[in-house]
N, C-alpha and C positions, 0 to 999 in steps of 0.2 A: 135729719141733719147729721147726727153723729150716732154711730153704732155702739161705741163704748167710750167710757170715760174712766181714767185711772188717776189716782193720786200718787205721784212719785215720791220717792224718799226725800227729795230736796224741797218738797212742799209745793210742787207745780202740778196742776191738772194737765193730763195729757189726753187728747181726744183723737179718735179715729173717725174720719169722715165716712158717712154711709156710701157704700158702693153697690147698692142694690136697687137704685132708683130707675124707673121706667121712662123711656121716651117713645113716642109713637109718631110715625110718619104716615100721612094719608095722601093718596093720589086721587084727585077728584075731577070729574068731568064738569067743567064750569057751567055748561048749558043745562044739564040734567040734575046736577048735585049728587050724583051717585059715584061710588067708588069704582075706579078703573080696575083696581086689583085690591086684594085685602091689605089693610094697613100693616105696616112692619113695626114690630116692637123690639126695642133693645132693652134688656133687663139688667145690664151691668154698669149703668152710668154712676158716676161719683158726684156727690153733692158739690155744687159750685163749679163743676167742670163745664168748659165750653165745648160744645160739639157742633160740627158743621155737617149738614146734609145737602145733597145735590139731587135735583129732580131726575127721575129715571126716564128712559126712552120707551115709548109704547107705540106700536104700529097704529097708524091712523090718527095719532094725537100729537099736538105741539104743546110743550110746556110753556106757561106764561111766566113772565117775570114776577118775582125773583125766582131764579132757577137754583139758587144756592141760599140756604138760610142757616144762621148760627144762633144757637140758644144757649143760655146758661141753665144748667140742671138745678132744679129746686125740688122740694118735697111735695110740691103741688103738681099740677098738670104740665107735662112737657110734651106739647103736641105741635108738630110742624105739618102744614098743609100745602101741598103743591097743586095748582090748578092747571087744567089742560083744556084746549079747544080742538 
């Protein structure tokens, strides 16, 4: 959640949000369940940040809806999956 916490002179706690959280995007063949390409990882996401990802284009595949996904970054698993046929 937070990387650091400081107690300021005026008696207020100051927090710095974590900015080292990971999100992973997978591109999966719907029929076989296998990866079309290696998952992409972003390692510099900030806690509570909203990020939007769009399906990539691959020769011989068509992305299924939704082709755009938005997630809010948490300290848990931040995983987006795009399916293709």
